N, C-alpha and C positions, 0 to 999 in steps of 0.2 A: 419731561419735567421742565418747567420754565425757570430760567435764572431769576433769582430775586432782584427786584428793582430798588432803586434808591427810595428811602422812606422819608417823605416830607416831614414827618413827626420828629425825626432825629435831628438834633442840633448840628448845623454845618453838614447835613447829609450823612451824619454817623462818623465824622472824622475824629471824634473824641471817644471812640469805642475800639481802640487797638486790641489785638489778641496777642498775648505773650505766647511766644513760640518756643516750645521745648523740644529737645532731641528725644529719641526713643528711650533714653535712659532717664528722662524727666528732669534734665538739667537744661537751662537756657543755652541756645545755640551760641549766644554771645551776651556778655554783660556790658561791654562798652564798644560800640553802641548796643543797647539792650535789644535783643531780637524780638521785635514786634512786627506784626503784619497789620495792614488795614482791614477793616471788618469785611470788605469786599473780597480781598485775597483769602482770608480765613474761610469764609463761606464757600468760595470756589474750591479750596482744598477739601472741605468737608464733603462736598458733592462729588469730588473725584476720588473719595475715599483714601486720601493721603494722610490724614490726621485723625486723631481721636479728640473729641471735645471733653476737657476736663472740668471746665466751669463756664458759666454763661453770664452775660449781663441780663438785667430785668427789662431789656428792650428787645423788640422784634423788628424784623423787616418783613415786607409783604410783597407777594406777587399776586396775580389774579387768582392762583390756585393753591398758594402755599404761604404759611407763615413760619418763620424760623427765628429763634432767639439768637442774639448775636453772641458768638463764642468770646470769652474773655481769656481763657487759657486753652491752648491746643498742644498736643504732642505728636510729633511725626511718627508714622508707623514704621518707617525704615530709618535705622540709625545712620547718621552722617558723622564719620570720624573726623575729628578736628585735625588740622594741618599741624604736624610736629614743628614746622618752621614757619612762622608767620611771614607775610610778605613784607618787604622793606618799603614802607611808604612814610611820608612826612607824618601822618596822623599817628601811625604805630610807633615812630620815634618819640613823638610827643607823649604818647601813653606810656611807653617804657620809662621815660624820664618824669612821669607824673605831672606833665604840663608845667614843669619848672625849669628855669634857666639853670643850666649846670655850672654856671660861673657865679651868678649872684644869688641864686636860689629862689628868685621871685616866681611865684605861681601866677601865671597869666592866662587869659583866654587865647584860644588857638590863633585868632587873627592878629595878635600881638607877639607871636612867637615865630622863630625862624629856626633853621638848623645850621649848625656850624661844623665845618670840616676841621677836626682837631689838627691834623696835618693838612694845610691848605692844598686844594687842587693844584694850584700853581707851583707847589713844591712837591708834587708827586702823590699827594693823598687821594685816596679813592672814596667814592660814595658807597660805603659799607656800614653795616651795624657797628663794626669795631672802630670806625673813624668819624662817626657823625654823632653829634649831641644836640639837645634842645638848647637854644639860646634866645635871649630877648634881643631886640634890635640894638640896643645900646652896647651890650657886651659883645655882640657879633661885630659891630662897627669898630669898637675899641681894639678887639683882637685882630681884625683885619686879616692879612695873609701871613701873619707871624706864627711861629711855633709857640706852643705853650711855655717852654722854658725861656724864650726870648722876651716875653712880656709878663712872665710870672702869673699866667692865668691858666690854671689846670682845672679840668672838669672835676666836680665833686665826686662822681663815680666814673670808674673806668668804663667806657662804652663796650658793650658786648651784645651778641645777638640773643634776645629773650626767647623763651619758649612761648607757645600759644597760652599755656596755662599761666605763665607769669603776666602776660598782657591782660588776660581775663581777671586775674587777681588784682592787678592794679585798677582795672576798670570798676571793681566793686567799691572803690573809694569815691566814685563819682556817680551817685545815683541820679537817674534821670528826673526830670521835673514832674513827671506823671507816674505813679505807681498805684494801681487799682488794688483794692483790698483783697480780691480774689487771687492775687499773685503772691501773697504772703508766704504760703507753704513752699513756694518754688525759688525764692530769692533770699539773699542774706542782708537785706536792708531793713530788718524789722524795726530798728530804732527810728528810721525815717518814716515808716508807715504808721507808727504809733503816735507821732507828733502832730 
C-alpha cells in the first residue's frame, strides 16, 4: 500500500486540518498546548494501526491507488499514563501561574514574561518549583537580588510544584485559536465553539 501524498487541492497542503489526539480513555493527551497532530502524522498512525479514527473532515488525500478522508479526531489504541510530576520548564511555570506576574498580577504573552527566584540564586536560592515564580520584566528588575521581605514584594501565591492535572486544568483557560466542530464532544471549551 502506498503512502498518501500531499493533495494539491488542500489549502496550504493540508496544514489547516490538524487531528485532535485523544488518549485511549478518550481525553486529550494535553490541553495546553492542545494535543494535535498534522494530518500527515495522523494518517501515518492510522496506517500503522496505532489509533482509531473517531471523526473525519470532509476532505480527502489521494495516492495513485488510494483515497482517504482526513481524520479530525483520533484516539490512541494504547493508553499513555500522564506523568504525576510535570517537568520543571519555563513554560510550565508560566502555565502554573496562569501567565500572570505574581507580583503585579498583569497577564502577559510568554515573550514578555520571565521567571524570578523568590530567594535569589546569589543568596542561595535554587531553581525549583518552590522558589520560582512568573514575573514581568519590570517587577523582576525592581526586585533584583533582594529577598521579598527586604523590598516588600511577595508573590501572590506561594510557589509549589503543581500536578499534571493542575497544569492541564489551567490550560483549559487558554483555548487555542483553532477548534474544529468535530472536537466539541472531547473538549471543555463549548462556549468558545458556539461563538
